[in-house]
NUNUDO-883095 format. One line per field, with one value per residue (C-alpha): residue in one letter; x, y, z negated; residue number from 1. Coordinates in nm, 4 decimals. Each point is the difference from the previous one (the first is absolute). Example, Ala and Ser with C-alpha at 12.3 -4.5 7.8 and 13.67 -1.06 7.14 Angstrom:
<recs>
finu = [A S]
c1 = [1.2300 0.1370]
c2 = [-0.4500 0.3440]
c3 = [-0.7800 0.0660]
kevex = [1 2]
</recs>
This chain:
<recs>
finu = [X X X X X X X X X X X X X X X X X X X X X X X X X X X X X X X X X X X X X X X X X X X X X X X X X X X X X X X X X X X X X X X X X X X X X X X X X X X X X X X X X X X X X X X X X X X X X X X X X X X X X X X X X X X X X X X X X X X X X X X X X X X X X X X X X X X X X X X X X X X X X X X X X X X X X X X X X X X X X X X X X X X X X X X X X X X X X X X X X X X X X X X X X X X X X X X X X X X X X X X X X X X X X X X X X X X X X X X X X X X X X X X X X X X X X X X X X X X X X X X X X X X X X X X X X X X X X X X X X X X X X X X X X X X X X X X X X X X X X X X X X X X X X X X X X X X X X X X X X X X X X X X X X X X X X X X X X X X X]
c1 = [2.6984 -0.2249 -0.0004 -0.3657 -0.1813 -0.0507 0.1578 0.2786 0.1328 0.3801 0.0663 -0.2126 -0.2224 0.1740 -0.1706 0.0884 -0.2822 0.0752 -0.1499 0.0808 0.1291 0.2262 0.0189 -0.0689 -0.1941 -0.0553 0.1989 0.0343 -0.0489 0.0365 -0.1525 0.1831 -0.2091 0.0304 -0.2304 -0.2717 0.2436 0.0897 0.2427 -0.0785 0.2830 -0.1262 -0.3446 -0.1095 -0.0577 -0.3607 -0.2769 -0.1805 0.3082 0.1084 -0.3520 0.0004 0.3362 -0.1056 -0.3163 0.2021 0.2306 -0.2931 -0.1212 0.3250 0.0814 -0.1798 0.3184 -0.0829 -0.3286 0.1983 0.3364 0.2214 0.2987 0.0590 0.3437 0.0330 0.3109 0.0141 -0.1994 -0.1385 -0.3796 -0.0398 0.1547 -0.1669 -0.3146 -0.2131 0.1192 -0.3292 -0.1730 0.2366 0.0344 -0.0655 0.3069 0.3550 0.1647 0.3787 0.2361 0.3459 0.0239 0.0864 -0.2949 -0.2354 0.1326 -0.0575 -0.3488 -0.0977 0.1285 -0.2242 -0.3315 -0.2821 -0.1693 0.3077 0.0089 -0.3692 0.0638 0.2970 -0.2089 -0.2810 0.2555 0.1486 -0.1800 0.1839 0.3447 0.0656 0.1259 0.1124 -0.3467 -0.1636 0.2361 -0.0677 -0.3761 0.0182 0.2146 -0.1927 -0.3482 -0.0836 0.0456 -0.2001 0.1762 -0.2996 -0.1231 0.2919 0.0959 0.3729 0.1136 0.3630 0.2307 -0.0500 0.3551 0.3231 0.3515 0.3400 0.2284 -0.1483 -0.2980 -0.0721 -0.3631 -0.1828 -0.3334 -0.0742 0.3346 0.0938 0.2896 -0.0409 0.2887 -0.0452 0.3088 0.0235 0.1870 -0.0860 0.0409 -0.0312 -0.3392 -0.1275 0.1579 -0.0970 -0.0213 -0.0421 0.0103 -0.1769 0.1898 -0.1474 0.3219 -0.1666 -0.2104 0.2567 -0.2278 0.0723 -0.2547 0.2086 -0.2454 0.1168 0.3631 -0.1004 -0.2143 -0.0242 -0.0573 -0.0190 0.2477 0.0548 -0.0274 0.2424 -0.1815 0.2671 0.3288 0.2916 0.0031 0.3033 -0.2176 -0.2515 0.2794 0.1079 -0.3619 -0.0057 0.3147 -0.1600 -0.3049 0.2219 0.1962 -0.3229 0.0079 -0.3787 -0.1590 -0.3158 0.0062 -0.3276 0.0630 -0.1779 -0.1278 -0.0114 -0.0086 0.1615 0.3740 0.3178 0.3316 0.0949 -0.2526 0.1774 0.3345 -0.1535 -0.1153 0.3434 0.1443 -0.2484 0.1184 0.3661 -0.0642 -0.1935 0.2655 0.2698 -0.2087 -0.1140 0.3507 0.1346 -0.2653 0.0435 0.3720 -0.0813 -0.2089 -0.3452 -0.2909 -0.1776 -0.2966 0.2247 0.1799 -0.3252 -0.1190 0.3347 0.0655 -0.0685 -0.1541 0.1207 -0.0966 -0.2381 -0.1943 -0.2793 -0.0716 -0.3205 -0.0261 0.3188 -0.0813 0.1329 0.3536 -0.0402 -0.0402 0.2823 0.2470 -0.0942 0.0732 0.3369 0.0840 -0.0687 0.2292 0.2666 -0.0346 -0.2317 -0.2849 -0.2626 -0.3648 -0.1794 -0.3466 -0.2849 -0.1481 0.3288 0.0692 -0.3562 0.0053 0.3193 -0.1236 -0.3163 0.2100 0.1858 -0.3197 -0.1641 0.2960 -0.0002 -0.3708 0.0414 0.2785 -0.1342]
c2 = [-1.7971 -0.0768 0.2494 0.0930 0.3300 0.1939 0.0611 -0.2121 0.0782 0.0011 0.1267 0.1003 0.2791 0.0066 -0.1207 -0.0379 0.0395 -0.2181 0.0022 -0.3039 -0.0462 0.2981 0.0915 0.3366 0.2147 -0.2738 0.1519 -0.0673 0.2314 -0.0163 0.1005 0.0769 0.0481 0.0749 0.1409 0.0891 0.1830 -0.1156 0.0506 -0.1150 -0.0865 0.0855 0.0050 -0.1919 0.0747 0.1133 0.0851 -0.3347 -0.1987 0.2466 0.0022 -0.3806 0.0087 0.2623 -0.1949 -0.3168 0.1913 0.1357 -0.3556 -0.1156 0.2940 0.3030 0.1998 0.0013 0.1868 0.3126 -0.0082 0.2538 -0.0080 -0.1208 -0.0672 -0.0046 -0.2000 0.1454 0.1825 -0.2803 0.0116 -0.3547 0.1193 0.3388 0.0583 -0.1332 0.2928 0.1687 -0.2256 0.0995 0.3670 0.1111 -0.1914 0.1277 -0.1207 -0.0289 -0.0655 0.0960 0.3416 -0.1577 -0.2357 0.2917 0.1786 -0.3083 -0.0554 0.3493 -0.0727 -0.3021 0.0475 -0.2556 0.2256 -0.0196 -0.3780 -0.0190 0.2082 -0.2143 -0.3173 0.1587 0.0907 -0.3516 -0.1162 0.2721 -0.0932 -0.3152 -0.3252 0.1776 0.1428 -0.3388 -0.1420 0.2880 -0.0339 -0.3726 0.0135 0.2925 -0.1216 -0.1201 0.3494 0.3238 0.3366 0.2231 0.2423 -0.0524 0.3180 0.0486 -0.0142 0.1053 -0.0366 0.2475 -0.0528 -0.0826 -0.0899 -0.0792 -0.2821 -0.1330 0.0604 -0.1532 -0.0541 -0.2069 -0.1764 0.0099 -0.1256 -0.1881 0.1673 0.0368 0.1127 0.1360 -0.0306 0.1696 -0.2373 0.1522 0.0919 -0.3615 -0.1356 0.3598 0.3299 -0.0125 -0.3607 -0.0548 -0.3147 -0.0255 -0.1813 -0.1256 -0.0834 -0.1481 -0.2342 -0.1034 0.1133 0.2114 0.1309 0.0517 0.1587 -0.0862 -0.0346 -0.3668 -0.1707 -0.3589 -0.2588 0.2555 0.2052 0.3477 0.3060 0.2909 0.3267 0.2259 -0.1705 -0.0097 -0.3745 0.0234 0.1930 -0.2848 -0.2458 0.2310 0.0146 -0.3799 0.0121 0.2524 -0.2228 -0.3016 0.1970 0.0532 -0.3741 -0.0336 -0.3432 0.0979 0.1958 0.1357 0.0666 0.2535 -0.2860 -0.3731 -0.2320 0.0656 -0.0483 -0.0460 0.1785 -0.2680 0.1529 0.3357 -0.1713 -0.1709 0.3345 0.1496 -0.2972 0.0591 0.3566 -0.1008 -0.2736 0.2342 0.2709 -0.2420 -0.1364 0.3430 0.1439 -0.2792 0.0716 0.3755 -0.0378 -0.2292 0.2767 -0.1481 0.2358 -0.0154 -0.1769 -0.2511 -0.0656 -0.0507 -0.2499 -0.1803 -0.0462 -0.3478 0.0692 -0.3332 -0.0384 0.2961 -0.1302 -0.1293 0.3387 0.1725 0.3031 -0.0879 0.2717 0.2507 -0.0982 0.2511 0.2910 -0.1303 -0.0380 0.3459 0.1374 -0.1752 0.1387 0.3488 -0.0815 -0.0964 0.3431 -0.1029 0.2330 -0.2707 0.1159 -0.0010 0.1197 -0.2234 -0.0487 -0.1308 -0.2266 -0.1328 -0.0712 -0.2009 -0.1858 -0.0838 -0.1648 -0.2154 -0.0897 -0.1071 -0.2191 -0.1516 -0.0778 -0.1557 -0.2338 -0.3518]
c3 = [-2.0114 0.2978 0.2846 -0.0161 0.0390 -0.3199 -0.3375 -0.1445 -0.3474 0.0191 -0.3554 -0.2960 0.1318 0.3382 0.3162 0.3651 0.2502 0.3030 0.3506 0.2133 0.2587 -0.0619 0.3701 0.1604 -0.2482 -0.2594 -0.2842 -0.3709 -0.2983 -0.3773 -0.3316 -0.3252 -0.3168 -0.3695 -0.2701 0.2508 0.2261 0.3488 0.2848 0.3531 0.2371 0.3491 0.1517 0.3117 0.3695 -0.0145 -0.2432 0.0173 -0.0937 -0.2676 -0.1472 -0.0205 -0.1749 -0.2551 -0.0776 -0.0561 -0.2333 -0.2023 -0.0500 -0.1601 -0.2271 -0.1469 0.0622 0.3715 -0.0482 0.0703 0.1716 -0.1763 0.2354 0.3545 0.1471 0.3789 0.0862 0.3522 0.2647 0.2170 -0.0082 -0.1251 -0.3260 -0.0394 0.2104 -0.2860 -0.2155 0.0872 -0.2552 -0.2817 0.0882 -0.3585 -0.1199 -0.0169 0.3234 -0.0014 0.2911 0.1130 0.1641 0.3349 -0.0272 -0.0614 0.3088 0.2151 -0.1392 0.1134 0.3519 0.0629 -0.1812 0.0416 0.2569 0.2229 -0.0331 0.0885 0.3119 0.0944 -0.0213 0.2048 0.2664 0.0028 0.3181 0.1964 -0.1300 0.2044 -0.1559 -0.3153 -0.0436 0.0416 -0.2588 -0.2394 0.0421 -0.0733 -0.3134 -0.1506 0.0959 -0.3548 -0.1460 0.0165 -0.0169 0.0684 -0.2648 -0.2379 -0.1811 -0.0440 -0.3635 -0.0168 -0.3009 -0.2813 -0.1293 0.1813 -0.1065 0.1424 -0.1003 -0.3225 -0.2244 -0.3400 -0.0999 -0.2593 -0.0217 -0.3704 -0.1365 0.3175 0.1892 0.3772 0.2201 0.3511 0.2193 0.3370 0.2327 0.3389 0.2692 0.1094 0.1057 -0.0099 -0.0973 -0.3680 -0.1229 -0.3745 -0.2119 -0.3372 -0.2760 -0.3273 -0.1880 -0.3103 0.2137 0.2608 0.2835 0.3072 0.2487 0.3116 0.2411 0.3502 -0.0963 -0.0118 0.2603 -0.1258 0.2705 0.2804 0.1969 -0.1417 0.2222 -0.0022 0.0637 -0.1483 -0.0840 0.0076 -0.0437 -0.2288 -0.2449 -0.0027 -0.0780 -0.2837 -0.1210 -0.0177 -0.2111 -0.2356 -0.0458 -0.0659 -0.2607 -0.1961 -0.0799 0.0023 -0.0118 0.1916 0.3244 0.1373 0.3696 0.2146 0.2146 -0.0585 -0.3012 -0.3358 0.0095 -0.1985 0.0603 0.2540 0.2434 -0.0288 0.0636 0.3050 0.1383 -0.0552 0.1903 0.2820 0.0482 -0.0165 0.2584 0.2274 -0.0276 0.1149 0.2868 0.1182 -0.0125 0.2202 0.2617 -0.0274 0.0664 0.2947 0.1571 -0.0551 -0.0573 -0.3337 0.1567 0.1766 -0.3272 -0.1913 0.2595 0.0030 -0.3713 -0.1366 -0.3391 -0.1362 -0.3670 0.0293 0.2991 -0.2220 -0.1566 0.1086 0.2296 0.1894 0.2529 -0.2541 0.0938 0.2855 -0.2407 -0.2177 0.2864 0.1273 -0.3486 -0.0008 0.3437 -0.1359 -0.2919 0.2559 0.1645 0.2831 0.0965 -0.0413 0.0124 -0.3343 0.1044 -0.1082 0.3489 0.1437 -0.2957 -0.0124 0.3739 -0.0291 -0.3071 0.1936 0.2723 -0.2530 -0.1842 0.3257 0.0879 -0.3468 0.0165 0.3458 -0.1162 -0.0685]
kevex = [1 2 3 4 5 6 7 8 9 10 11 12 13 14 15 16 17 18 19 20 21 22 23 24 25 26 27 28 29 30 31 32 33 34 35 36 37 38 39 40 41 42 43 44 45 46 47 48 49 50 51 52 53 54 55 56 57 58 59 60 61 62 63 64 65 66 67 68 69 70 71 72 73 74 75 76 77 78 79 80 81 82 83 84 85 86 87 88 89 90 91 92 93 94 95 96 97 98 99 100 101 102 103 104 105 106 107 108 109 110 111 112 113 114 115 116 117 118 119 120 121 122 123 124 125 126 127 128 129 130 131 132 133 134 135 136 137 138 139 140 141 142 143 144 145 146 147 148 149 150 151 152 153 154 155 156 157 158 159 160 161 162 163 164 165 166 167 168 169 170 171 172 173 174 175 176 177 178 179 180 181 182 183 184 185 186 187 188 189 190 191 192 193 194 195 196 197 198 199 200 201 202 203 204 205 206 207 208 209 210 211 212 213 214 215 216 217 218 219 220 221 222 223 224 225 226 227 228 229 230 231 232 233 234 235 236 237 238 239 240 241 242 243 244 245 246 247 248 249 250 251 252 253 254 255 256 257 258 259 260 261 262 263 264 265 266 267 268 269 270 271 272 273 274 275 276 277 278 279 280 281 282 283 284 285 286 287 288 289 290 291 292 293 294 295 296 297 298 299 300 301 302 303 304 305 306 307 308 309 310 311 312 313 314 315 316]
</recs>
């Protein structure tokens, strides 16, 4: 299917909502329907974008007139801040996801962006990548139901399985499997066409999460960011993390700092993926996995990503 903004039907009564170019904040979502009932997989980064998505969904199916259930795959705002527009729905997430969502509400994100000019290069970078979005006046809508491990649901007679695969990208990552349709909504366990970013880790858990998605043997993968995919994209991401683990370990053993290692690694087959600056966060996560006390605070990581992004943009 073409990678265009909006709804794409991936199975009977199942849609992916895509937002090119899939970079910072431009996330995907999904809709599952049956007999005038509906389940929404994730909301978007702000109210304007989420409102546009809900309106598009109402145009394609009467089942979207009222969203019965919302699944938040993880706690990053680009997958849950739009919950405010579906606050009368049942909202389900993993217990760890719900805890993280409470720690960074939209009001905190709005304050962080307002403070960006005082945060140096990292602040400038943050202000630029989040400029298209508005976090002001968004009411927090936290999950009304949580689970651990696995949860079985249904939309009419369609089975829907929620699998907790975190901590990986975040502390409480969940994938949504529609076994009868051969579809998986991965949340940010899959970034397709762009570098992933490890906020939680360990990286080995993300590799294991890729294996779990591959074992589901789905034919259609709806990533958290980027175009629709097949299982080969999940295998590619697993290969990326295995490659990066090997390269980072060599540099860690050679005494390089995490930042030096991130700047030194030749990304090879992954050099063409978007948001290459995220390798800084990923190498820092690997260094922590190796037992190194590598900073994980957002300001430090954003500042270092800003340096790599500036160098990338300056390269002819």
